[in-house]
DOVO-415662 format. One record per residue (C-alpha): residue number from 1; x, y, z. Coordinates in nm, 2 decimals, decimal comma. Layout:
<sites>
+-----+--------+--------+--------+
|   k |      u |      v |      w |
+-----+--------+--------+--------+
| NUM |      X |      Y |      Z |
...
+-----+--------+--------+--------+
</sites>
This chain:
<sites>
+-----+--------+--------+--------+
|   k |      u |      v |      w |
+-----+--------+--------+--------+
|   1 |   9,52 |   9,94 |  14,33 |
|   2 |   9,35 |   9,75 |  14,06 |
|   3 |   9,05 |   9,86 |  13,85 |
|   4 |   8,82 |   9,63 |  14,03 |
|   5 |   8,67 |   9,82 |  14,31 |
|   6 |   8,49 |   9,53 |  14,47 |
|   7 |   8,73 |   9,53 |  14,76 |
|   8 |   8,67 |   9,90 |  14,82 |
|   9 |   8,29 |   9,86 |  14,81 |
|  10 |   8,31 |   9,57 |  15,05 |
|  11 |   8,54 |   9,76 |  15,28 |
|  12 |   8,31 |  10,07 |  15,27 |
|  13 |   8,01 |   9,84 |  15,35 |
|  14 |   8,18 |   9,68 |  15,64 |
|  15 |   8,28 |  10,02 |  15,78 |
|  16 |   7,95 |  10,19 |  15,72 |
|  17 |   7,75 |   9,94 |  15,92 |
|  18 |   7,98 |   9,94 |  16,21 |
|  19 |   8,23 |  10,20 |  16,36 |
|  20 |   8,34 |  10,48 |  16,11 |
|  21 |   8,67 |  10,53 |  16,27 |
|  22 |   8,94 |  10,27 |  16,36 |
|  23 |   9,10 |  10,29 |  16,71 |
|  24 |   9,37 |  10,55 |  16,71 |
|  25 |   9,62 |  10,31 |  16,86 |
|  26 |   9,56 |  10,05 |  16,59 |
|  27 |   9,60 |  10,31 |  16,31 |
|  28 |   9,92 |  10,45 |  16,46 |
|  29 |  10,07 |  10,11 |  16,52 |
|  30 |   9,99 |  10,01 |  16,17 |
|  31 |  10,16 |  10,32 |  16,02 |
|  32 |  10,45 |  10,28 |  16,26 |
|  33 |  10,51 |   9,93 |  16,11 |
|  34 |  10,51 |  10,08 |  15,76 |
|  35 |  10,84 |  10,24 |  15,84 |
|  36 |  10,99 |   9,99 |  16,07 |
|  37 |  11,13 |   9,62 |  16,06 |
|  38 |  11,47 |   9,66 |  15,90 |
|  39 |  11,49 |   9,29 |  15,79 |
|  40 |  11,21 |   9,35 |  15,54 |
|  41 |  11,31 |   9,70 |  15,41 |
|  42 |  11,43 |   9,72 |  15,05 |
|  43 |  11,59 |   9,98 |  14,84 |
|  44 |  11,29 |  10,03 |  14,63 |
|  45 |  10,96 |  10,14 |  14,80 |
|  46 |  10,65 |   9,92 |  14,81 |
|  47 |  10,39 |  10,16 |  14,98 |
|  48 |  10,03 |  10,19 |  14,99 |
|  49 |   9,88 |  10,36 |  14,70 |
|  50 |   9,66 |  10,67 |  14,74 |
|  51 |   9,31 |  10,54 |  14,78 |
|  52 |   8,97 |  10,65 |  14,92 |
|  53 |   8,95 |  10,68 |  15,30 |
|  54 |   8,73 |  10,37 |  15,38 |
|  55 |   8,97 |  10,13 |  15,19 |
|  56 |   9,28 |  10,30 |  15,34 |
|  57 |   9,13 |  10,27 |  15,68 |
|  58 |   9,04 |   9,90 |  15,64 |
|  59 |   9,38 |   9,81 |  15,52 |
|  60 |   9,55 |  10,00 |  15,79 |
|  61 |   9,35 |   9,81 |  16,06 |
|  62 |   9,45 |   9,49 |  15,87 |
|  63 |   9,81 |   9,61 |  15,89 |
|  64 |   9,78 |   9,65 |  16,26 |
|  65 |   9,66 |   9,29 |  16,30 |
|  66 |   9,91 |   9,14 |  16,05 |
|  67 |  10,21 |   9,35 |  16,13 |
|  68 |  10,27 |   9,43 |  15,78 |
|  69 |  10,60 |   9,62 |  15,74 |
|  70 |  10,69 |   9,85 |  15,47 |
|  71 |  10,99 |  10,06 |  15,34 |
|  72 |  11,10 |  10,41 |  15,30 |
|  73 |  11,30 |  10,57 |  15,03 |
|  74 |  11,66 |  10,63 |  14,99 |
|  75 |  11,80 |  10,96 |  14,89 |
|  76 |  12,13 |  11,16 |  14,84 |
|  77 |  12,39 |  11,39 |  14,97 |
|  78 |  12,53 |  11,50 |  15,29 |
|  79 |  12,85 |  11,67 |  15,41 |
|  80 |  13,13 |  11,56 |  15,65 |
|  81 |  13,13 |  11,51 |  16,02 |
|  82 |  12,99 |  11,80 |  16,23 |
|  83 |  13,12 |  11,97 |  16,55 |
|  84 |  13,28 |  11,77 |  16,82 |
|  85 |  13,11 |  11,63 |  17,14 |
|  86 |  13,03 |  11,84 |  17,43 |
|  87 |  13,23 |  11,76 |  17,75 |
|  88 |  12,92 |  11,60 |  17,91 |
|  89 |  12,90 |  11,32 |  17,64 |
|  90 |  13,03 |  10,99 |  17,81 |
|  91 |  12,79 |  10,71 |  17,70 |
|  92 |  12,82 |  10,42 |  17,92 |
|  93 |  12,98 |  10,09 |  17,81 |
|  94 |  12,74 |   9,82 |  17,67 |
|  95 |  12,70 |   9,46 |  17,78 |
|  96 |  12,84 |   9,16 |  17,60 |
|  97 |  12,65 |   9,04 |  17,29 |
|  98 |  12,48 |   8,77 |  17,48 |
|  99 |  12,35 |   9,00 |  17,74 |
| 100 |  12,24 |   9,30 |  17,51 |
| 101 |  11,97 |   9,51 |  17,67 |
| 102 |  11,82 |   9,75 |  17,42 |
| 103 |  11,72 |  10,09 |  17,51 |
| 104 |  11,49 |  10,34 |  17,32 |
| 105 |  11,68 |  10,63 |  17,16 |
| 106 |  11,56 |  10,99 |  17,19 |
| 107 |  11,25 |  11,07 |  16,99 |
| 108 |  11,45 |  11,36 |  16,81 |
| 109 |  11,65 |  11,13 |  16,62 |
| 110 |  11,40 |  10,85 |  16,51 |
| 111 |  11,32 |  10,82 |  16,14 |
| 112 |  11,52 |  10,82 |  15,82 |
| 113 |  11,82 |  11,02 |  15,74 |
| 114 |  11,99 |  11,05 |  15,41 |
| 115 |  12,35 |  11,11 |  15,29 |
| 116 |  12,59 |  11,05 |  15,00 |
| 117 |  12,89 |  10,85 |  15,10 |
| 118 |  13,25 |  10,80 |  15,01 |
| 119 |  13,37 |  10,45 |  14,94 |
| 120 |  13,34 |  10,25 |  15,27 |
| 121 |  13,49 |   9,90 |  15,27 |
| 122 |  13,21 |   9,65 |  15,30 |
| 123 |  12,93 |   9,90 |  15,29 |
| 124 |  12,93 |  10,15 |  14,99 |
| 125 |  13,10 |  10,26 |  14,68 |
| 126 |  13,20 |  10,62 |  14,61 |
| 127 |  12,89 |  10,83 |  14,57 |
| 128 |  12,64 |  10,58 |  14,69 |
| 129 |  12,31 |  10,70 |  14,84 |
| 130 |  12,29 |  10,58 |  15,19 |
| 131 |  12,00 |  10,58 |  15,44 |
| 132 |  12,03 |  10,57 |  15,81 |
| 133 |  11,72 |  10,43 |  15,96 |
| 134 |  11,66 |  10,47 |  16,33 |
| 135 |  11,35 |  10,27 |  16,38 |
| 136 |  11,03 |  10,46 |  16,47 |
| 137 |  10,86 |  10,14 |  16,61 |
| 138 |  11,05 |  10,05 |  16,93 |
| 139 |  11,33 |  10,32 |  16,87 |
| 140 |  11,61 |  10,06 |  16,97 |
| 141 |  11,78 |   9,97 |  16,65 |
| 142 |  11,96 |  10,15 |  16,37 |
| 143 |  12,10 |  10,03 |  16,03 |
| 144 |  12,23 |  10,15 |  15,71 |
| 145 |  12,07 |  10,07 |  15,37 |
| 146 |  12,25 |  10,07 |  15,05 |
| 147 |  12,14 |  10,07 |  14,68 |
| 148 |  12,28 |   9,73 |  14,59 |
| 149 |  12,02 |   9,48 |  14,63 |
| 150 |  11,85 |   9,64 |  14,92 |
| 151 |  12,14 |   9,55 |  15,14 |
| 152 |  12,10 |   9,62 |  15,51 |
| 153 |  12,44 |   9,71 |  15,66 |
| 154 |  12,57 |   9,78 |  15,99 |
| 155 |  12,27 |   9,66 |  16,21 |
| 156 |  12,31 |   9,78 |  16,55 |
| 157 |  12,12 |   9,80 |  16,88 |
| 158 |  12,12 |  10,11 |  17,11 |
| 159 |  12,23 |  10,00 |  17,46 |
| 160 |  12,27 |  10,35 |  17,60 |
| 161 |  12,09 |  10,68 |  17,51 |
| 162 |  12,11 |  11,02 |  17,65 |
| 163 |  12,02 |  11,39 |  17,55 |
| 164 |  12,36 |  11,40 |  17,37 |
| 165 |  12,50 |  11,05 |  17,35 |
| 166 |  12,45 |  10,71 |  17,21 |
| 167 |  12,60 |  10,37 |  17,23 |
| 168 |  12,56 |  10,08 |  16,98 |
| 169 |  12,64 |   9,71 |  16,98 |
| 170 |  12,66 |   9,53 |  16,64 |
| 171 |  12,40 |   9,25 |  16,61 |
| 172 |  12,52 |   9,12 |  16,28 |
| 173 |  12,85 |   9,05 |  16,11 |
| 174 |  12,79 |   9,31 |  15,84 |
| 175 |  13,00 |   9,59 |  15,67 |
| 176 |  13,32 |   9,47 |  15,85 |
| 177 |  13,16 |   9,47 |  16,19 |
| 178 |  13,18 |   9,18 |  16,43 |
| 179 |  12,90 |   9,07 |  16,67 |
| 180 |  12,92 |   9,27 |  16,98 |
| 181 |  13,13 |   9,56 |  16,85 |
| 182 |  13,07 |   9,87 |  17,04 |
| 183 |  13,04 |  10,22 |  16,94 |
| 184 |  12,98 |  10,55 |  17,12 |
| 185 |  12,87 |  10,86 |  16,97 |
| 186 |  12,77 |  11,22 |  17,04 |
| 187 |  12,44 |  11,33 |  16,86 |
| 188 |  12,31 |  11,67 |  16,78 |
| 189 |  12,01 |  11,78 |  16,57 |
| 190 |  11,99 |  12,12 |  16,42 |
| 191 |  11,75 |  12,38 |  16,56 |
| 192 |  11,54 |  12,36 |  16,25 |
| 193 |  11,53 |  11,99 |  16,26 |
| 194 |  11,68 |  11,94 |  15,91 |
| 195 |  12,02 |  11,79 |  16,01 |
| 196 |  12,15 |  11,52 |  16,24 |
| 197 |  12,52 |  11,51 |  16,33 |
| 198 |  12,67 |  11,19 |  16,47 |
| 199 |  13,02 |  11,24 |  16,60 |
| 200 |  13,24 |  10,93 |  16,69 |
| 201 |  13,37 |  10,92 |  17,03 |
| 202 |  13,49 |  10,56 |  17,04 |
| 203 |  13,43 |  10,29 |  16,80 |
| 204 |  13,54 |   9,92 |  16,76 |
| 205 |  13,40 |   9,91 |  16,40 |
| 206 |  13,58 |  10,13 |  16,14 |
| 207 |  13,32 |  10,08 |  15,88 |
| 208 |  13,04 |  10,19 |  16,13 |
| 209 |  13,25 |  10,49 |  16,23 |
| 210 |  13,29 |  10,59 |  15,87 |
| 211 |  12,92 |  10,55 |  15,78 |
| 212 |  12,74 |  10,67 |  16,10 |
| 213 |  12,99 |  10,96 |  16,17 |
| 214 |  12,87 |  11,24 |  15,96 |
| 215 |  12,58 |  11,49 |  15,92 |
| 216 |  12,27 |  11,34 |  15,79 |
| 217 |  11,97 |  11,52 |  15,63 |
| 218 |  11,61 |  11,46 |  15,75 |
| 219 |  11,38 |  11,27 |  15,51 |
| 220 |  11,02 |  11,29 |  15,47 |
| 221 |  11,00 |  10,94 |  15,35 |
| 222 |  10,83 |  10,67 |  15,56 |
| 223 |  10,74 |  10,79 |  15,92 |
| 224 |  10,86 |  11,13 |  16,00 |
| 225 |  10,80 |  11,41 |  16,26 |
| 226 |  10,75 |  11,69 |  16,00 |
| 227 |  10,94 |  12,00 |  15,98 |
| 228 |  11,19 |  12,06 |  15,70 |
| 229 |  11,30 |  11,75 |  15,51 |
| 230 |  11,37 |  11,61 |  15,17 |
| 231 |  11,14 |  11,41 |  14,93 |
| 232 |  11,32 |  11,15 |  14,72 |
| 233 |  11,32 |  11,28 |  14,37 |
| 234 |  11,60 |  11,37 |  14,14 |
| 235 |  11,65 |  11,65 |  14,17 |
| 236 |  11,57 |  11,65 |  14,53 |
| 237 |  11,27 |  11,83 |  14,66 |
| 238 |  11,28 |  12,00 |  15,00 |
| 239 |  10,96 |  12,09 |  15,19 |
| 240 |  10,85 |  12,20 |  15,53 |
| 241 |  10,55 |  12,04 |  15,71 |
| 242 |  10,37 |  12,11 |  16,03 |
| 243 |  10,54 |  11,95 |  16,32 |
| 244 |  10,33 |  11,63 |  16,37 |
| 245 |  10,35 |  11,26 |  16,27 |
| 246 |  10,34 |  11,18 |  15,91 |
| 247 |  10,39 |  10,88 |  15,69 |
| 248 |  10,45 |  10,83 |  15,32 |
| 249 |  10,24 |  10,61 |  15,08 |
| 250 |  10,17 |  10,62 |  14,71 |
| 251 |  10,38 |  10,57 |  14,39 |
| 252 |  10,75 |  10,62 |  14,33 |
| 253 |  10,68 |  10,94 |  14,12 |
| 254 |  10,37 |  11,03 |  14,30 |
| 255 |  10,44 |  11,01 |  14,69 |
| 256 |  10,17 |  11,12 |  14,93 |
| 257 |  10,29 |  11,24 |  15,26 |
| 258 |  10,00 |  11,23 |  15,50 |
| 259 |   9,91 |  11,25 |  15,86 |
| 260 |   9,85 |  10,92 |  16,05 |
| 261 |   9,47 |  10,97 |  16,01 |
| 262 |   9,52 |  11,06 |  15,64 |
| 263 |   9,32 |  11,37 |  15,67 |
| 264 |   9,59 |  11,60 |  15,56 |
| 265 |   9,84 |  11,53 |  15,28 |
| 266 |  10,11 |  11,68 |  15,06 |
| 267 |  10,14 |  11,51 |  14,72 |
| 268 |  10,42 |  11,56 |  14,47 |
| 269 |  10,34 |  11,39 |  14,13 |
| 270 |  10,60 |  11,40 |  13,84 |
| 271 |  10,45 |  11,36 |  13,49 |
| 272 |  10,11 |  11,22 |  13,59 |
| 273 |   9,90 |  11,01 |  13,34 |
| 274 |   9,52 |  11,05 |  13,32 |
| 275 |   9,24 |  10,81 |  13,26 |
| 276 |   9,03 |  10,74 |  12,95 |
| 277 |   8,71 |  10,68 |  13,16 |
| 278 |   8,76 |  10,88 |  13,48 |
| 279 |   8,41 |  10,82 |  13,61 |
| 280 |   8,41 |  10,43 |  13,53 |
| 281 |   8,45 |  10,19 |  13,83 |
| 282 |   8,61 |   9,92 |  13,60 |
| 283 |   8,79 |   9,91 |  13,26 |
| 284 |   8,97 |  10,23 |  13,31 |
| 285 |   9,30 |  10,27 |  13,10 |
| 286 |   9,58 |  10,50 |  13,19 |
| 287 |   9,65 |  10,75 |  12,92 |
| 288 |   9,96 |  10,97 |  12,88 |
| 289 |   9,94 |  11,35 |  12,93 |
| 290 |  10,21 |  11,57 |  12,79 |
| 291 |  10,43 |  11,68 |  13,07 |
| 292 |  10,34 |  12,05 |  13,04 |
| 293 |  10,12 |  12,29 |  13,26 |
| 294 |   9,91 |  12,36 |  12,94 |
| 295 |   9,84 |  11,99 |  12,88 |
| 296 |   9,77 |  11,90 |  13,23 |
| 297 |   9,54 |  12,21 |  13,27 |
| 298 |   9,35 |  12,11 |  12,95 |
| 299 |   9,32 |  11,74 |  13,07 |
| 300 |   9,17 |  11,85 |  13,41 |
| 301 |   8,93 |  12,11 |  13,24 |
| 302 |   8,80 |  11,83 |  13,02 |
| 303 |   8,72 |  11,60 |  13,32 |
| 304 |   8,33 |  11,57 |  13,40 |
| 305 |   8,19 |  11,82 |  13,64 |
| 306 |   8,51 |  12,03 |  13,69 |
| 307 |   8,56 |  12,41 |  13,65 |
| 308 |   8,92 |  12,51 |  13,64 |
| 309 |   9,07 |  12,86 |  13,68 |
| 310 |   9,43 |  12,91 |  13,60 |
| 311 |   9,66 |  13,19 |  13,73 |
| 312 |  10,05 |  13,25 |  13,68 |
| 313 |  10,24 |  13,19 |  14,00 |
| 314 |  10,59 |  13,07 |  14,11 |
| 315 |  10,72 |  12,79 |  14,31 |
| 316 |  11,09 |  12,82 |  14,43 |
| 317 |  11,13 |  13,12 |  14,20 |
| 318 |  11,03 |  12,91 |  13,90 |
| 319 |  10,73 |  13,01 |  13,68 |
| 320 |  10,43 |  12,79 |  13,79 |
| 321 |  10,06 |  12,77 |  13,72 |
| 322 |   9,82 |  12,77 |  14,00 |
| 323 |   9,49 |  12,59 |  13,94 |
| 324 |   9,17 |  12,65 |  14,14 |
| 325 |   8,92 |  12,37 |  14,08 |
| 326 |   8,56 |  12,37 |  14,17 |
| 327 |   8,34 |  12,05 |  14,09 |
| 328 |   7,98 |  11,96 |  14,08 |
| 329 |   7,86 |  11,71 |  14,33 |
| 330 |   7,57 |  11,62 |  14,11 |
| 331 |   7,78 |  11,47 |  13,84 |
| 332 |   7,69 |  11,11 |  13,77 |
| 333 |   8,01 |  10,94 |  13,88 |
| 334 |   7,99 |  10,62 |  14,08 |
| 335 |   8,11 |  10,67 |  14,44 |
| 336 |   8,09 |  11,05 |  14,39 |
| 337 |   8,45 |  11,07 |  14,28 |
| 338 |   8,68 |  11,12 |  13,97 |
| 339 |   8,99 |  10,92 |  13,90 |
| 340 |   9,20 |  11,23 |  13,82 |
| 341 |   9,56 |  11,10 |  13,80 |
| 342 |   9,75 |  10,78 |  13,75 |
| 343 |  10,12 |  10,75 |  13,84 |
| 344 |  10,35 |  10,80 |  13,54 |
| 345 |  10,43 |  10,44 |  13,50 |
| 346 |  10,12 |  10,25 |  13,36 |
| 347 |  10,21 |   9,93 |  13,55 |
| 348 |  10,24 |  10,09 |  13,88 |
| 349 |   9,94 |  10,08 |  14,12 |
| 350 |   9,77 |  10,39 |  14,25 |
| 351 |   9,48 |  10,60 |  14,17 |
| 352 |   9,46 |  10,96 |  14,27 |
| 353 |   9,10 |  11,07 |  14,32 |
| 354 |   8,91 |  11,38 |  14,35 |
| 355 |   8,58 |  11,39 |  14,55 |
| 356 |   8,30 |  11,56 |  14,36 |
| 357 |   8,18 |  11,87 |  14,55 |
| 358 |   8,52 |  11,94 |  14,70 |
| 359 |   8,74 |  12,23 |  14,58 |
| 360 |   9,09 |  12,16 |  14,48 |
| 361 |   9,41 |  12,36 |  14,42 |
| 362 |   9,72 |  12,25 |  14,23 |
| 363 |  10,04 |  12,40 |  14,13 |
| 364 |  10,22 |  12,29 |  13,82 |
| 365 |  10,60 |  12,35 |  13,77 |
| 366 |  10,79 |  12,27 |  13,46 |
| 367 |  11,15 |  12,16 |  13,52 |
| 368 |  11,40 |  12,01 |  13,28 |
| 369 |  11,13 |  11,86 |  13,06 |
| 370 |  10,91 |  11,72 |  13,35 |
| 371 |  10,60 |  11,86 |  13,50 |
| 372 |  10,55 |  11,85 |  13,88 |
| 373 |  10,19 |  11,86 |  14,01 |
| 374 |  10,19 |  11,98 |  14,38 |
| 375 |   9,90 |  12,00 |  14,62 |
| 376 |   9,84 |  12,03 |  15,00 |
| 377 |   9,51 |  11,98 |  15,12 |
| 378 |   9,29 |  11,82 |  15,39 |
| 379 |   9,07 |  11,87 |  15,69 |
| 380 |   9,12 |  12,21 |  15,85 |
| 381 |   9,39 |  12,33 |  15,59 |
| 382 |   9,33 |  12,69 |  15,51 |
| 383 |   9,45 |  12,87 |  15,20 |
| 384 |   9,73 |  13,02 |  15,42 |
| 385 |   9,84 |  12,67 |  15,54 |
| 386 |   9,84 |  12,55 |  15,17 |
| 387 |  10,05 |  12,84 |  15,04 |
| 388 |  10,29 |  12,81 |  15,33 |
| 389 |  10,38 |  12,45 |  15,24 |
| 390 |  10,39 |  12,52 |  14,87 |
| 391 |  10,61 |  12,82 |  14,94 |
| 392 |  10,85 |  12,59 |  15,14 |
| 393 |  10,91 |  12,37 |  14,84 |
| 394 |  11,27 |  12,39 |  14,67 |
| 395 |  11,40 |  12,18 |  14,39 |
| 396 |  11,76 |  12,08 |  14,48 |
| 397 |  12,04 |  11,94 |  14,27 |
| 398 |  12,20 |  11,81 |  14,58 |
| 399 |  12,10 |  11,76 |  14,94 |
| 400 |  12,12 |  12,08 |  15,17 |
| 401 |  12,42 |  12,13 |  15,39 |
| 402 |  12,44 |  12,31 |  15,72 |
+-----+--------+--------+--------+
</sites>
């Protein structure tokens, strides 16, 4: 978001004189589109920056009308194929390419899944990070995304789906698959929801068998259903969210995983920058902050109207600092908010705000020369809820395995 807040003021003005809440169906449709549309997804994310609620709401309603599609993030790692299919797995044969009748896949497998692949001819090089996307929108298509130029490989349409079986038909000549190549798979999601195993039953396309037929790790990027999953950092970060519909927005090194109504969010920011004029509405300049708990604490304590209390804590068994922040609603900041953080790349959009009068709680963890600022907050979130999510966070060198 740019420093010029005229768009936000116009959006707020429009909303305040009319309805104060967008239709639930419109907002949900907009957020679903953020994850969907494989043709427009790219390896690098372009996602909505964190912004004040009225502007986000206005943009989401616009997205519902314009059908703006966004993209998820790709991550790493994943073991080989899981257990074999159950005796009941017998997906039906699919029609010819000219008569494909798509079907919706089970909700339990929709979303993004991550792995690290061996070399697959026409698809990936050894050690590539691959993402399997099972479209949240219609739930009828699946594709592989690779790191080279945002390639979309192995686009397939589901033509049969059951509690334990899937059948695909290739819809593009990609990755060595021909149009109409059929593949039949057994699927199983782990009890905790972290893993999805696709086991090949019968497959006309060798590349798709090699790519699809493995155990995948649940990603919290793009649209997801909560539970345990990974956040795309290096090292990886694993977290567990309540089981509900979430989406991701924000900057590459400052993703915000938020509920569809944006009332609850988990933010993980690596090496945040600050602002030279956090109360100003225009002319703000992002300024570096030393990536340490001490420097970030001092920066926050110097912001107008904030009272910061620091206590030693731990996250994932690592030393951490827990900051409790109280603010004075009477501080003279336009719009009643402070521009607290900027993403670590000065050219990247995104302003991370703190509403004056609202308490905040941050955890800061130092790891390999980086400082991670974590917070989980929102409507109805209790201290116990907050601690449960922060306690679930793990810094990983590789993706988890079953």
